[in-house]
C-alpha positions in Angstrom: 99.2 -31.5 -94.0 95.6 -31.9 -93.4 94.0 -30.5 -90.3 91.7 -32.8 -88.4 89.1 -31.3 -86.3 87.8 -33.4 -83.5 84.2 -32.6 -82.6 83.3 -33.2 -79.0 79.7 -33.7 -78.3 79.7 -32.4 -74.7 76.2 -32.6 -73.3 75.7 -31.3 -69.8 72.7 -32.4 -67.7 70.3 -35.4 -67.6 67.9 -36.6 -70.2 64.2 -36.8 -69.4 64.3 -40.6 -69.5 67.1 -40.7 -66.8 65.0 -38.4 -64.6 61.9 -40.6 -65.0 63.9 -43.8 -64.1 65.3 -42.1 -60.9 61.9 -40.9 -59.9 60.4 -44.4 -60.5 63.1 -46.0 -58.3 62.4 -43.5 -55.5 58.6 -44.1 -55.7 59.2 -47.9 -55.4 61.6 -47.4 -52.5 59.0 -45.2 -50.7 56.2 -47.7 -51.4 58.2 -50.5 -49.9 59.4 -48.5 -46.9 56.3 -46.7 -45.9 54.5 -49.7 -44.3 57.6 -50.5 -42.3 57.9 -46.9 -41.0 54.2 -46.8 -40.2 54.6 -50.0 -38.1 57.7 -48.7 -36.3 55.8 -45.4 -35.4 52.8 -47.4 -34.1 55.1 -49.7 -32.0 56.8 -46.7 -30.5 53.5 -44.9 -29.8 52.0 -47.9 -28.0 55.2 -48.5 -26.0 55.5 -44.9 -24.9 51.9 -44.7 -23.9 52.3 -47.9 -21.9 55.3 -46.6 -20.0 53.6 -43.3 -19.3 50.6 -45.2 -17.7 53.1 -47.4 -15.7 54.8 -44.2 -14.5 51.6 -42.6 -13.4 50.6 -45.8 -11.6 53.9 -45.8 -9.8 53.5 -42.1 -8.9 50.1 -42.9 -7.3 51.6 -45.8 -5.4 54.6 -43.7 -4.2 52.2 -40.9 -3.0 50.2 -43.5 -1.1 53.3 -45.1 0.5 54.6 -41.8 1.7 51.0 -40.9 2.7 51.1 -37.6 0.8 48.4 -35.3 2.1 47.2 -38.2 4.4 45.1 -39.7 1.6 45.2 -42.8 -0.7 46.1 -42.2 -4.3 44.9 -44.0 -7.3 44.4 -43.9 -11.1 41.0 -43.9 -12.8 41.0 -45.2 -16.5 38.7 -44.0 -19.2 38.8 -45.1 -22.8 41.0 -42.2 -24.1 42.6 -40.9 -20.9 43.5 -41.7 -17.3 43.3 -39.6 -14.2 45.7 -39.5 -11.2 43.6 -38.7 -8.1 43.9 -38.4 -4.4 41.2 -39.5 -1.9 37.9 -41.1 -3.0 37.2 -41.4 -6.7 33.5 -40.6 -6.3 34.4 -37.2 -4.9 38.1 -36.3 -5.2 39.0 -32.7 -4.7 39.8 -30.9 -8.0 43.3 -30.0 -6.6 44.0 -33.8 -6.4 43.1 -34.6 -10.0 45.6 -34.8 -12.9 44.3 -35.9 -16.3 46.6 -37.6 -18.8 45.5 -38.2 -22.4 46.4 -41.2 -24.5 48.0 -40.2 -27.8 48.1 -41.4 -31.4 44.7 -43.2 -31.3 45.7 -45.5 -28.4 42.7 -46.6 -26.3 42.1 -48.5 -23.1 40.2 -51.6 -24.3 40.3 -53.5 -21.0 40.0 -51.7 -17.7 38.2 -48.6 -18.9 35.9 -47.3 -16.2 38.0 -48.9 -13.4 40.2 -47.5 -10.7 43.5 -48.7 -9.2 43.6 -47.4 -5.7 46.8 -47.9 -3.6 46.6 -48.3 0.2 48.4 -45.8 2.4 51.8 -46.8 3.8 51.8 -50.3 2.1 51.2 -49.4 -1.6 49.1 -52.6 -1.9 46.0 -52.7 -4.1 43.6 -55.2 -5.7 44.7 -57.0 -8.8 44.1 -55.2 -12.1 44.9 -55.6 -15.7 44.9 -52.6 -18.1 45.1 -53.3 -21.9 46.1 -50.5 -24.2 45.3 -51.0 -27.9 46.6 -49.2 -31.0 44.5 -48.4 -34.1 46.1 -51.5 -35.8 45.3 -53.7 -32.8 48.7 -53.9 -31.2 48.5 -54.2 -27.5 50.4 -53.4 -24.3 49.2 -55.3 -21.2 49.8 -53.6 -17.8 49.4 -55.8 -14.8 49.1 -54.8 -11.1 49.3 -57.5 -8.5 47.9 -57.3 -5.0 51.3 -56.5 -3.4 51.6 -53.5 -5.7 54.0 -54.9 -8.3 53.4 -53.1 -11.7 54.6 -54.8 -14.9 54.2 -54.2 -18.6 54.5 -56.5 -21.5 
């Protein structure tokens, strides 16, 4: 009887071509997904900065309503930050100033250089609109009406 030897060609691992194909697929997936991830990050940044501004405005309003330290409270807006202050903006005591910076390239494009000052006990103020803009021109509009209602959209 004749012996038959079966030869198995058992190769372990991947070929160079297979690795190149997998890398090409990953590069294409990254190239397609990066703009989407970038837009999501920018949307989150502008939204978070907008809500932080609204929270500081409400803090100033609440401090005015409860007449904390027997002074009015307000928020002054600069291009890249905003300042919670008590008293008169032209000469607030340093102990009544709290500066908040805008992050991720967000800027105040409308309302920079202005103040929103809330009246003691009522929380009323003059109408104001603050517009925050991201580096890719996405906007959050913060509106304050005379009775003190603060809204964002």
